[in-house]
N, C-alpha and C positions, 0 to 999 in steps of 0.2 A: 813254199806255198807262194803262189803268184796272185798279186792284189791290183786291181785296177781302180785308182782313186783320183778323180778329178782328171781323167784322161792321161794319167801317169802310172806307168807300170813299176809295181814295187815287189821286191823279192824280201820274203820274210823268212828267215832261218831261226826256228825254235831249237834251241840246243838243250837237251836233257842233262848234259854233263855240265860239271862246274866250269868256270871262266879259268881258262889257261892261256897264256900268251901263244904258245906253240899251237894250240888246238885253233886259235883265232886266226893264225897264219894260214892255217890249212883252209880253214872255212872262207878266208878272203880268196885264195886261189880256187877254191871251188865255185864261188859266187861268180869270179872273173871268167871260168870256163863256161858256165851255164847261161849266164846273161847276155854275153856278147853284144852289149850296147843297147839291149831292149829294155833294161831297168833304169828308171828314173832315180830310183833310191833303193838301197839295200839295208835291211835292218837285220842285224844278228842278235838274239836276245838269249842271254844266259839266266839261269835261276839265281845266281848269287853274283851277279856282276855290281860293283859298286864304282861309281864315277868317280868319286873321290880318292879311292885306293888303287883303280885298275887304269885310269886314263892314260898314264905313261906307257903302260904295256900295249894299249890300243895304238898309240903313236907310233911305238916302236914297230909294231906288227905291220902297219900302214907303210912305213917308211921302207919297209923291203920291196914294195912294188914300184915300179918304174912309172907307172900311169896315174899321176895325182888326179886326172879327171875322174878316173875310176874310184880311186880310194876316198876322194871327197864326197861321193855317193853314199858312203858307209857310215851308218850309225850303230852303236852299240849301246844295247841298254838291257836291263833286267825285265824279266816277266813275273818275277815274285817279289816285289818291293816291300820293305817295312819302313818302320819310322826312321831308321837312320839314312835311309836314302833321301829324305826330304831336308836334311841338314845341309 
């Protein structure tokens, strides 16, 4: 889904499957292919992503891409938070 907020284009990928580093790598590659510099931000949302537990996997997946200006635009989050995500 493409969103335009404050004159900035955002690519939002809502993922039905559970968080997995390999799947994230593939989604980052897909986002890179379809945005080609039009997106100011890219949000990839999983139902079970937990920043405390999964942030190292995100760093690892992003590090496999050479273009850090692209990977810096990526935010990974959950769209189904619970009380543990606030800790």
